[in-house]
FIMI-425417 format. One record per residue (C-alpha): x, y, z; residue in three letters. Coordinates in steps of 0.02 Angstrom, whole numbers. Example, Ala and Ser with C-alpha at 12.3 -4.5 7.8 and 13.67 -1.06 7.14 Angstrom:
% residues 2
        X        Y        Z   code
      615     -225      390    ALA
      684      -53      357    SER
This chain:
% residues 124
        X        Y        Z   code
     1767    -2642     -731    MET
     1579    -2654     -730    ASN
     1563    -2694     -542    LYS
     1714    -2581     -485    ARG
     1617    -2425     -558    MET
     1445    -2514     -491    LEU
     1481    -2424     -289    PRO
     1565    -2276     -347    LEU
     1410    -2212     -461    LEU
     1325    -2255     -295    ALA
     1432    -2164     -195    LEU
     1418    -2030     -300    ILE
     1222    -2056     -341    PHE
     1195    -2052     -141    LEU
     1307    -1881      -99    ILE
     1210    -1809     -255    SER
     1027    -1838     -168    CYS
     1092    -1801       29    ARG
      970    -1644       70    ALA
     1004    -1496       15    GLN
     1024    -1331      125    LYS
      887    -1236       89    GLN
      907    -1042       61    SER
      785     -925      169    PRO
      635     -881       81    SER
      650     -700       59    PRO
      501     -619      174    GLU
      386     -500       77    LEU
      281     -348      118    PRO
      108     -392      184    PRO
      -28     -353       27    THR
     -110     -208       35    PRO
     -276     -193       58    LEU
     -318      -73      -75    LEU
     -239     -144     -261    THR
     -243        1     -382    SER
      -99      166     -376    GLU
     -209      248     -276    PHE
     -401      289     -218    LEU
     -487      454     -211    TRP
     -600      506      -77    GLY
     -721      656      -58    VAL
     -775      684      126    ALA
     -939      667      119    ASN
    -1004      776      294    ARG
    -1021      962      315    PRO
     -845      964      420    TYR
     -723      825      454    LEU
     -581      834      563    ARG
     -423      718      491    ILE
     -339      661      648    LEU
     -145      617      692    GLU
     -193      427      722    SER
     -351      304      669    PRO
     -422      354      834    ASP
     -563      467      853    SER
     -481      520     1013    ALA
     -329      595      927    ALA
     -290      781      884    SER
     -347      859      735    PRO
     -237      893      599    LYS
     -342      966      477    GLU
     -539     1018      447    VAL
     -613      957      278    LEU
     -772     1021      222    ARG
     -899      923      112    GLN
     -841      879      -43    GLY
     -653      910      -35    ASP
     -565      786     -103    VAL
     -421      687      -47    VAL
     -304      571      -81    ARG
     -312      377        9    ILE
     -130      314       62    VAL
     -177      167      144    SER
     -315       78      230    LYS
     -319      -18      401    VAL
     -448     -103      546    ALA
     -447      -36      725    VAL
     -506     -111      880    GLY
     -634     -229      939    ARG
     -791     -192      789    ASP
     -617     -195      663    ARG
     -684      -57      598    SER
     -592       36      454    TYR
     -503      200      451    TRP
     -412      259      290    PHE
     -238      374      295    GLU
     -296      530      181    VAL
     -176      656      114    GLN
     -249      823       62    VAL
     -174      881     -131    PRO
     -139     1045      -97    GLU
      -83     1063       64    SER
       22      896       63    GLY
      -53      847      259    ILE
      -75      677      305    ILE
     -175      622      439    GLY
     -337      465      477    TRP
     -501      463      435    MET
     -651      324      489    PRO
     -705      239      325    ASP
     -902      301      349    GLU
     -849      499      310    ASN
     -765      481      161    ILE
     -837      412        4    SER
     -704      313     -115    ILE
     -674      331     -312    TYR
     -543      254     -437    ASP
     -471      384     -497    SER
     -442      592     -453    SER
     -575      635     -606    ALA
     -714      516     -514    GLN
     -679      589     -379    ALA
     -672      775     -462    ARG
     -852      742     -531    THR
     -937      689     -364    ALA
     -847      840     -293    GLN
     -952      948     -412    VAL
    -1109      863     -415    ASP
    -1099      883     -209    ILE
    -1056     1045     -215    LEU
    -1198     1087     -345    VAL
    -1325      996     -256    ASN
    -1303     1078      -81    LYS
């Protein structure tokens, strides 16, 4: 009886060891460059344009004054020099646009940005 079972067991073993079809791996979205839920920024120059796209030749959507607070929506590297641009939202108006990184100081929370705003306005 053992001799008859041996070929059957070998066949079961071979069938169970054959290559299984791999299910496709899920596609995950790219990891954002910013890790916290929201970052906040404060305009660090007297008059700054928020632009329609991350391009200095883009049309302006809004003008910020030094000390204005914005919410950071995203960040991208643009051009040969890979300079960073922030997509920002003006909380008061809801307008969303783009600013180069050198025009904005970044903070981890709205409270920190508001404190920096007061410091900027007092020391003007």
